[in-house]
N, C-alpha and C positions, 0 to 999 in steps of 0.2 A: 442336800441334793446331791446325788450320785449318777453315775454313769448309767447304772441300769433303769433309772428313772428316765432317763432320756432316750432310752431304747435304740442308742448308737453305740458302736464301739469307739473306744478313746483313740484320738489321732496321735500316731506315733511317727510321723513324718513321711510316711508313704500314702500314696493314693488320696493326696488333697483334694482333687477334683470331686470324687464321691463323697468324703467327709464334709467339704464345703456345701455340696447340695442337702446332706442330711441336716446340717446344722441350721441352715437356712429354713428348712421345714419346721424344726423344732422352735426357732426363734420365731417364726409366723404364727406358731400355734400358740405363743404364749405373748403374742402383740408386742414383742419386741424388736421385730426387724426393721422398722422404719427408724430406731435410733442407730441400729448398727449399720445400716446402709447409707445413712446420712440422708435420708429422706428429710428428716426435721434434724436441725442444728440448734445447738444452744443460743446462738445469736437471734433465733426466730422467736424464741420464747420471751414474751413482752412482760408477763405478769409475773409474780412471785410464786404462784401456784404452779403455773405451767413451768417455771424453771425448776422447782421442786420435783414435778412429775418426771421431767426430763432426766434430773440426777438419778432418782430412785430407779429408773427404767434403765438408764446406762450402767448402774452399779449391778444391777440384776442381771442385766444381758452379758457383762463381762463375767459374773459369776458362772453363768452357764456355759460360755465359751472356754473358761479356765477348766472347769471341771470336766469337760469333753476331751482334755488333752492329757497326754503323757507327761510325767515328771520332766521328761528330756526335752519337751517343746516348751515348756513353761518360760524360759529366759527370754523366748522371743517376745513375749506381750506383758512380762512381769512390770517394767517400767511403762507401760502405756498410759495416756492420760484418761483413757474411757474405752468403751466397748467399741466405738467407731474407729478410734486410732488402732486398737488391737487387731481388729478385722482387716484394716488396711495394711498393717504391717505383715500380717500371714499372707496377704494376697501378693504384697510387693515380694516376699521371700519365696514363695513356692510358685508364683505365677510371673515370673519376670518377663518383661516384654523387650527383653534383649535379642540382637540378632543371632547370639549363639542359642538360646533357648527355643528361637523359631526354628531355627536350622535342625536343633536335635528332635524336635517334635514333628517337623515334615520328614525327617529321614525315616523315624519309627511309623509315620503314618504311610508313607509310600512303599515301605519295604515289609510291612506285616503281610506273611503269608499264611495260608490256612492248609494244614497238613491232613493227608487221608485220616480219616476217621475223627476228625475234630468236629466239635459240635458248632452248627451253622449259626445260632444264636448267640452264642458266646463270641464267635468272630465278628458277628455284625455289631456287637456291643462294644466290643474293642476298637473297632474301627470308628464307631460313632463317638465313643469317648475321647480318642485322640482328635477327631474333628473338634469337638466342644472345647478341648484344651487348647487347640492353635486357635480358636475364635477367642478365648478369654485372654490370650497374650498379644492379641492384635493382628493374627494372620489367618483370617477365616476361609474355610475351604467351601467353594460353590457347591451345588448339588450335583452338577455335572460330573466333576472331580470325584466327587464322594462315590458316585454311581460307578465311575469308571474303575476307579480304585478297588471298590468292592469286587466287580466282577473280574479285574486282574489278578486278584489275590487268591482267587478260589482253586481249590485242587483240582486235578484233571479230570476228576469224576463228574464234574459239572460242565464239562466243555461243550457237550451238545445242547444243554439247557442255555448257556450263553449263546450258542449259535441261533438259537429259537428266538432269543430275546432280540437279537441283532437284527433279525428278520422283520421285525415289527416296525410298522410305518410311522407309529406315534412316538412321541417323546418318552423315554425311559426315565421315570421318576423314582426317588429313593423308596416311596411306599410300594410301588409296583414290584421293584426288584426284590426288595426283603420278603415281601408276601410270597412271590413265586419260589424263593429260595427255601423258605421255610415250610411250604406246601410240597415241595420236591423231598425235603428231607422226612417230612412226615410219612409220605408214601414210600419211600425206601424202609423206613422202620416199619411199617405196617407190613411190607412185604418181605421182611427179614432180610435184608440187604445187609450185608456186612464185607468190610474190606474189599477184595478185588471184585465179588458180585456188585459193588456200588461204584466200580472204577468208572465205568463209562456209560453214557446215555445210550437208548436204544435207537438205531437206525430205520426200525420199521415199527410202525404203530400195528401192534397185532391184537390186542384185547382192546374190547368195547363192552365187556360185561357190566361193569357198574354203570356206565351210559345208558346201557338198556334196560338196567333195573333185574338182570339175572341173579337167580339165587348163588350163594357161594359155593363153588365147586368140591369143597370139602365135605360138604355135606349132601352132594347130590350124587346118586348113582350114574355110572357110565352105560348109556344104552346100548353099547356093544359087548362088553364084558361083565357088567353088572358090578364092577368094583367102585368103591367110593375115592374121590380125590382127583378126578380128571373128568373132562368132558370126552364125548364120542370123538371129537376130531383131533383129540391129541392121545387118543388110546394106543398104547404102543403096540397091541397085537394087531389094530387095525392098520397102522402105519406099516408095520412088517408085511402084513399081507399084500396091502398096494404096492410096496417096494417089489416083492416078489413078482407081482403080475405084469408089472411095467418094465422090469428090468430086462435088457436084451440077454439072450443066451450066452452070449461070448463074454458077457460081463458077470455072469453067475459067480465064478470062483473069486473075484476081485471086487465084488460088491461092497464088502465092509470098508473097502480103500476109499470107495468114493461117496460113502453114505453120509459123511460130513460135509461133503461140498453140494451134494443134490439138494439140499434143503434151504439154500441160499434165497431161493424163491419160494414164499410159503405157501402151505397147502391150504386149499379153500374147500369147506364142506358146506352143507346146508346150514350148518348152525351161525355160519358167517362170522367164525373166529379169526379167520386170516384173509389175507389179503388176494393172494394168487395160488395158482397151481403148482405143484412139483412136476417139472418136466424133463422126462429123459427119452422120450420116444422120437425126438425129432432127430434127423440125419445131419443137420447142419453143425458146424463146428461151434462148441460153445463160446469161443471168443468173438464170434460174428454175431451172436444173437443179442439183439437189445429189447428190452422189455420196459413198458411203462410202470411205474411204481408210484403210487400215490402216496406211501408212507415213508420213503427214503427222505433223509434230510439232504443228501448229495447226489450229485450224478456220481456213478461209480463203474469202474470198467475193471476187468481182469488181465488186460494186456494194454501196455503202453506203446503199442507200435503205432499208433495214430496219434501220439500226443505230441504237442508243441510246448515249449517253454516249461518243460518237466523241471519239478524241485522235488527233492526228496526231503523227507522229514523223519523225525522219530516214530516210530511204530505207534499207531493209535487204535485202540479196542474198538470194534464195532460188534454190537450185539444183533443177532438175526432172529427172527421170529421162532426157531426152532430151539432157542437158547444157545445156540453155538455161537462162537466169539471167531471173527476174522480180524486180521489186521491191516491198515490202510499205511501204506510207506511212503506215498508221494501224492503229487497233483500236478495236473497240467491242462491244456486246453486242446480241445478236439473240434476241428473243422468238419461239420455236417452239411452233406448236399440233400436238399428237399425239394419236392414239388408243391409249387403254390400256384394260386391263379393267374400269377404274372409270369409262371415258367419255372425252370430250375433255379433255385437259390442256395445260397450259403450261409451258415449260421455258425457261431462257435458257442460250444458248451464251456464255459470258463469254470476253473476250479474243480475240475474233474478228478475224483479220488482214485488212485491206483491200488487196487486190493488183489493181489496175485491169486488168491485161494477163492475168488469169488467165481462162481461157475455161469453166470450169467451177467451181462451188462445192464446197469439199470440207469433209467432216465427217471430223475425225480420231478415229479409235477410240482412240489413245493419249491423248488428251486428254480423252475422254468416259470412258475408264476410270479415270484420275487423278482427274477431278472427280466422278463420279457412281458408277459401276460398272463389272462386266464386261460384256463383249460377245461372244455365241456366234454363229458362222456354222454354217449348215445349208445343204441344198440348195435350198430355196426363199427364203432371206433370212438376215437376221442380227438378233438379237434382244439388247436391252438390259435390264439387271437393276439395280434398286435398291429396298432396303427390302423385300425379299421380293415385289416386284411385276415381272413380267417382260413386256415388250412388243415389238413388232415394230418396228425402226427403219429397216431396209432391205430392199427386194424385189429378187431376182436379175433382172437384165435384161440378156440377153446371156452371153456366156462370161467369166465372172469379173467381171462388172460389178454392182454393188449400187446402186440408186437409194434415196436417203433417203424414209423414209415420213414426213416431218415438213413442215409449212409455215411460213415465215415469217410474223410477223406485223408489220404497219406500226406504226411508233411512236405514231401517233394512235390506233389501235385498241386497242394495248396499254395506253397509259395512260387511255383512255376505260374500257375493261374493268376497269381496276384500280380507278378511283374511282368507278365509276357503280354497282357493288353490284348492286343489283336493277333497276338501270334499263335493262340490257339493251343497255348500250354504244351508244345512240343517237346521231346527230350532234346533234340538238337538245340533249340533255344535255351533251354536249361543249361546245357553244357557250354554254350556260347557265354552265358553270365559266369557261370563257374570259373571259366578259364580267363578271366578279365576281358571279356568282350573281343574273344579271338574271332577273327575272321571266318568266313564260311570255307574258304579254301585251306586255310590253315587247321581247322577243325577236321576236313575231310582228309587231310594228309596225315594226321595224327591217328585216325581211324583205320583209315585204308593199310596204312603200314604197320599198324598195331604196336605203335610206340608208346602207348599210354596205358597206364594201370588202373583198372576199376572204371573204365568208361564204359557204360552197358548199353552202347548203341551200335548195330552193324553198318548203317548208312546214315550220311548227313543230309537232313531234309531241309530245303530252302526256307528260311524265315522272313516275316515282312520286315519292315523298319523298325530298328531298336530304337527305342525313345533314348536312352543313355548313350549309345553311338551318336545318334543325331545331336544331343546336346553337345557332347564333347567335342564334335567337329566344328561347332559353330563358334562365331568371334563377336564379341561384344563391342560396339562402338564406344570409343574412349570418351571421357568427359570432355568437353569443349574448354580450352584455356580461356582463363578469364582475360577478355581483350579491352575491358573497360579500364580506362586509366583512373587511378585514384587522384583526388584532390591534392594539392600541394599545401594548403594552408589549413589550419585547426578551423572548425566550425564554418567552411566555405559550403559545404553541403551536409545537410542533416535529413537523416532518413527518419522516418516516423510511421507509427501504427497504432490502431486502437483494437484491443481485444475485449470481447464480453458481449453478452452478460454471461458471468459463471453462475453454474446451478448453486454453489455455495458461497454467500456474502461473508465478507471479513466483520470482525467484532464492531466495526464502525459503520456496517449496512454497505459497503462498496462492492460492486460487482464488475466494475471495468478497470483496466488499467491501459496506459499509454505510455509507449517508448520513445526515446529520442537517441539516436546513435549518430555520432560523428562519422563522417567518411574516412578521414585520415586517421585518426587514432582508434576508431572502433568503440570509443567510450560510450557507455550506454548509461541513460537515466531513466528510471521508471517511477511513474506517478499513479496512484490508485485513484479512481474516479466513481463516484455514485451515478454519474450519467454522462453521455458523449458530450453534452453542451459544455462541460468542464474543460475541454481540450485547449481552447483558446487561451483560457486563464492560466492552465498549466504551462502553456508555450511561453507566454510572458513571464512566469516564474521561472522557466528554465534559462530564458535568454537574460534575465538579470542575474542569474548566478553564472553564466558563462561569460558574461562580459567582465566579470572580476578577474578572467583568467588573461595571463600577458598574451599579446600577439593574437588575440581572439578577436573576431568580428562576425557577430550574429547575424545571419541573413533575416530578412523580413519574411512575414507568415507566407507571403507569395512565392518567394524562393524557397520554400521549405520543399524538400524532395519527397 
């Protein structure tokens, strides 16, 4: 019997976990595993025939194990009494259940990272193997930790897939996450994504050809130019014509400079390939325009002037519908003012991404649905819903374009409105707060004499009562001193109270407890009770214990305080 007949490689001291599994399969195939695993022991064989069968199987299993090992590993099992003993020696040697081995495997498990370009299946198998090795040494990893470690070890190119998985309301299982990762890798391979092209997920969902059952565009002619390889909606000549037609005259000479920025909001044609229309004809400032985007995974803005709690981070690539790439460099919160059936209200768009090269601000429907509530699209606009209240968040403007019906609030105004209460959010009150709750006359003196730098008010208006000033001028009534004199003798007065029932019972089924506290010494004794009716018996027990103390006289039950 040689190693080739076993169909496995000889064990050379490395990768014991994989070799062990293969050997188990070989022994199972030859009906020898029950002897090796210890399921059947020699002591259990009653008849001579059973004992002879056991010894024959043990010798045969020993031969299979030894012939599947390199010569350098044979000393580990050469002196074994049988196959079961040899198998145990190998497990004890290569799967030590020591603290050092557990620490070594856990460190490898939590520090294994996937590099760009690595095979996803190999990375998944590597983590799964480490988890099985940890389980073998007595340190199993739960499924949640396995999923979290897998997602945390992925390369940056899977960041947007991780965000999509985090937005799911159901629990993430190992099977779900691995299947999504393998499916994502298969799609990237089919699309020919390599290196940097696969470095980031897309922020816009632009293609639905496969879902609609459309033919492959490589074999279908363009209806505009007749060339094969693209649809009419992405025809270069058609896009160029539309660009020249809608471009203002003053921008003719510098059109190329802005071309990469105009396509941030994708083109929409009759074919339905894209989400929104390219917009250059509006006279409003780009940074002031907010569009509702059903494909963006995050709220995005080109300016951080309205942001609060701004945090910068390493640049993250964001793919656009026109295959362009922009970079997000930070995130923050933006307070938005909106009109609701209950009047003007304010809300906060959290984790808004700052993308300086974005030509329009984007309101993510997916993010709003996750954080607040559902969004409904109609012919005249789109409506948000939360806690039974429905209000308009976007108005239709052009074909397929929805403009956000919310107005960003400057951080200064938001802070003033938050703190002023009934002050009406005046700048005078805001400077009152900034200057340490300075009085009206003092602030007026600073403004009129122009002795302050950077104070952007010309006159000081009277504000209402400041809550902070009112609280600061109030005084608290001091705690009353304890006028009740304590007793002069031990156990002269005993304070007692009963508490319960508790929601969780003790191991002995007790849900109440009673306390006895001596007034002079404050010595406390606690007894556990199954019911309140045991209080009298516990007091008798307490009295018997207290009477053993010198100079102590226990009061009667009637004297109990």
